[in-house]
C-alpha positions in Angstrom: 0.0 0.0 0.0 1.4 3.4 -1.0 2.5 5.7 1.9 5.0 8.4 2.5 8.7 8.2 3.1 9.7 10.6 6.0 12.8 12.7 6.5 13.4 10.8 9.7 13.5 7.5 7.9 16.1 8.8 5.5 18.1 10.4 8.2 18.2 7.1 10.2 19.1 5.0 7.2 21.8 7.5 6.1 23.3 7.5 9.6 23.3 3.7 9.8 24.9 3.3 6.4 27.6 5.9 7.0 28.4 4.5 10.5 28.6 1.0 9.0 31.0 2.1 6.3 33.2 4.0 8.8 33.4 1.1 11.2 34.1 -1.5 8.5 36.8 0.4 6.6 40.1 -1.4 5.8 42.1 -1.6 9.0 39.1 -1.7 11.3 39.7 -3.3 14.7 36.1 -4.3 15.0 35.6 -8.1 15.1 34.6 -9.4 11.7 31.3 -10.7 12.9 30.4 -7.3 14.2 31.4 -5.7 10.9 29.2 -8.2 9.0 26.3 -7.4 11.3 26.6 -3.6 10.8 26.7 -4.0 7.0 23.7 -6.3 7.1 21.7 -3.9 9.3 22.6 -0.9 7.0 21.6 -2.9 4.0 18.2 -3.7 5.7 17.7 0.0 6.4 18.5 0.9 2.8 16.2 -1.9 1.5 13.3 -0.6 3.6 13.6 3.0 2.5 14.1 2.3 -1.2 11.2 -0.2 -1.2 8.9 2.3 0.4 10.0 5.1 -1.9 9.1 3.2 -5.0 5.6 2.7 -3.5 5.3 6.2 -2.1 3.0 9.1 -2.8 6.1 11.2 -3.2 7.5 9.1 -6.1 4.0 8.8 -7.7 3.7 12.6 -7.6 6.7 12.9 -9.9 5.0 10.9 -12.6 5.1 13.0 -15.8 2.1 14.2 -17.8 1.2 11.8 -20.6 2.9 12.6 -23.9 5.2 15.3 -22.5 8.6 15.5 -24.3 11.9 15.8 -22.5 13.1 18.5 -24.8 10.1 20.7 -23.9 11.7 21.3 -20.5 14.9 23.0 -21.8 13.6 26.5 -22.3 11.8 26.4 -18.9 14.9 25.5 -16.8 16.5 28.9 -17.1 13.3 30.5 -16.1 12.6 28.2 -13.2 16.1 28.4 -11.6 15.3 31.4 -9.5 12.4 29.4 -7.9 14.7 26.6 -6.7 15.6 28.2 -3.4 14.0 25.3 -1.5 16.7 23.0 -2.9 19.5 25.2 -1.5 17.6 25.6 1.8 17.2 21.8 2.1 20.9 21.1 1.5 21.8 23.8 4.0 19.5 22.2 6.6 21.0 18.7 5.9 24.5 20.0 6.3 23.6 21.7 9.6 22.2 18.4 10.9 25.3 16.4 10.0 27.4 15.6 13.0 30.1 13.4 11.4 31.6 15.4 8.6 29.5 13.8 5.9 29.8 15.4 2.5 26.9 17.6 1.6 27.4 19.4 -1.8 27.5 23.2 -2.1 23.9 24.2 -2.6 24.5 26.5 -5.5 26.8 24.1 -7.3 24.3 21.3 -6.7 21.5 23.2 -8.5 23.8 24.2 -11.4 25.1 20.7 -11.9 21.7 19.2 -11.8 20.4 21.6 -14.4 23.4 21.2 -16.6 23.2 17.4 -16.5 19.5 17.4 -17.2 19.9 19.7 -20.1 22.5 17.5 -21.7 20.2 14.6 -21.6 17.2 16.6 -22.8 19.2 17.9 -25.8 20.3 14.3 -26.7 16.7 13.0 -26.3 14.6 16.0 -27.3 11.8 13.9 -28.9 11.7 11.2 -26.2 9.0 11.3 -23.6 9.4 12.2 -19.9 7.7 8.9 -19.1 10.7 7.1 -20.5 13.0 9.0 -18.2 10.7 8.2 -15.2 10.7 4.5 -16.1 14.5 4.5 -16.3 14.8 6.2 -12.9 12.4 3.7 -11.3 14.4 0.8 -12.8 17.7 2.3 -11.5 16.3 2.7 -8.0 14.8 -0.8 -8.1 18.2 -2.2 -9.2 19.9 -0.7 -6.2 17.1 -1.7 -4.0 17.4 -5.3 -5.2 21.1 -5.3 -4.4 20.8 -4.0 -0.8 17.8 -6.2 -0.1 19.8 -9.2 -1.3 22.6 -8.3 1.0 20.3 -8.0 4.0 18.5 -11.3 3.4 21.6 -13.1 2.4 23.4 -12.4 5.7 20.3 -13.4 7.7 19.0 -16.5 5.8 22.1 -17.7 4.0 25.3 -16.2 5.5 28.4 -16.6 3.3 30.9 -19.3 4.2 33.8 -18.1 6.4 36.2 -18.1 3.4 33.9 -15.7 1.5 33.2 -13.3 4.4 35.9 -10.8 3.4 34.6 -10.8 -0.2 31.0 -10.3 1.0 32.1 -7.4 3.1 33.9 -5.8 0.2 30.9 -6.2 -2.0 28.5 -4.9 0.6 30.6 -1.8 1.1 30.7 -1.2 -2.6 26.9 -1.4 -2.9 26.2 0.7 0.3 28.5 3.5 -0.8 26.0 4.2 -3.6 23.1 4.7 -1.3 23.7 7.9 0.7 23.9 10.1 -2.4 20.5 8.7 -3.6 19.0 9.3 -0.2 20.2 12.9 -0.2 18.7 13.4 -3.6 15.4 11.9 -2.4 15.4 14.3 0.6 15.9 17.2 -1.8 13.1 16.0 -4.0 10.7 15.5 -1.1 11.4 19.0 0.2 11.3 20.8 -3.2 9.1 18.9 -5.6 6.2 17.5 -3.7 2.7 18.7 -4.7 2.4 21.2 -1.9 5.9 22.5 -2.3 5.4 22.9 -6.0 2.1 24.8 -5.5 3.8 27.1 -3.0 7.1 27.8 -4.7 7.0 27.0 -8.4 4.8 28.8 -11.0 2.4 26.5 -12.7 4.2 26.8 -16.0 7.3 25.4 -14.4 5.9 22.3 -12.8 6.6 19.9 -15.6 10.2 21.2 -16.0 10.9 20.8 -12.3 9.5 17.2 -12.3 11.8 16.3 -15.2 14.7 17.9 -13.4 14.2 15.9 -10.2 13.5 12.6 -11.9 16.7 13.0 -13.9 18.6 13.9 -10.7 17.3 10.8 -9.0 18.1 8.6 -12.0 21.7 9.8 -11.9 22.0 9.4 -8.1 20.7 5.8 -8.2 23.6 4.7 -10.4 26.4 7.2 -9.9 28.9 7.5 -12.7 26.6 5.7 -15.2 25.4 7.9 -18.0 21.7 8.4 -18.6 20.9 6.3 -21.7 17.4 5.7 -22.8 16.7 2.4 -24.6 16.6 2.5 -28.4 13.1 2.7 -29.8 12.0 -0.1 -32.2 11.1 0.7 -35.8 7.8 2.5 -36.2 5.1 0.5 -38.0 2.8 2.6 -40.1 
């Protein structure tokens, strides 16, 4: 059943993940069993948040209008940029809450980079539909969700053999390092692109462009370093 993801859920998961990564870093003096337990718990937290996000009202609210084209957002982004102060304010609040030196990007640079990346994709796929980008983003989130859920259930139901534990920890750390950036992006989207936030802060003509921007930002964060590539379309049949 669809519900809402809360900022508290994301904060708890982010803290658990960062703590697990810090305490299981190479050279850790923590016993290996404890390291495994921390990584499994962090994976379970990530699994829970990402599963709920994909079934949330917040994600559903970013569903694009039927038939809208990605390229149509390009001229709106320059006009909508002055209205993106909630993004900067959200990042500033997150940075103020961090107690452990976690990296929170510079708010102004974050907005500029998100707009530039989305525009590059939009120019490449001008005639493709926003719905295709939304589907890609959902698939990327689901791929990461599947990885962390597998780590959590694997450790509980079918723990790796002793000779594979070091390999399991290395893989778990590699997967979990991808999650905090996505959770940060989801927090920004929740604070800036929800229906009430959009109605309050963004002119109606800019709503579609802002939705495309945040869906693109989420797609990038779900698979960091992997370019946004939409699947090729099959031949048209007339």
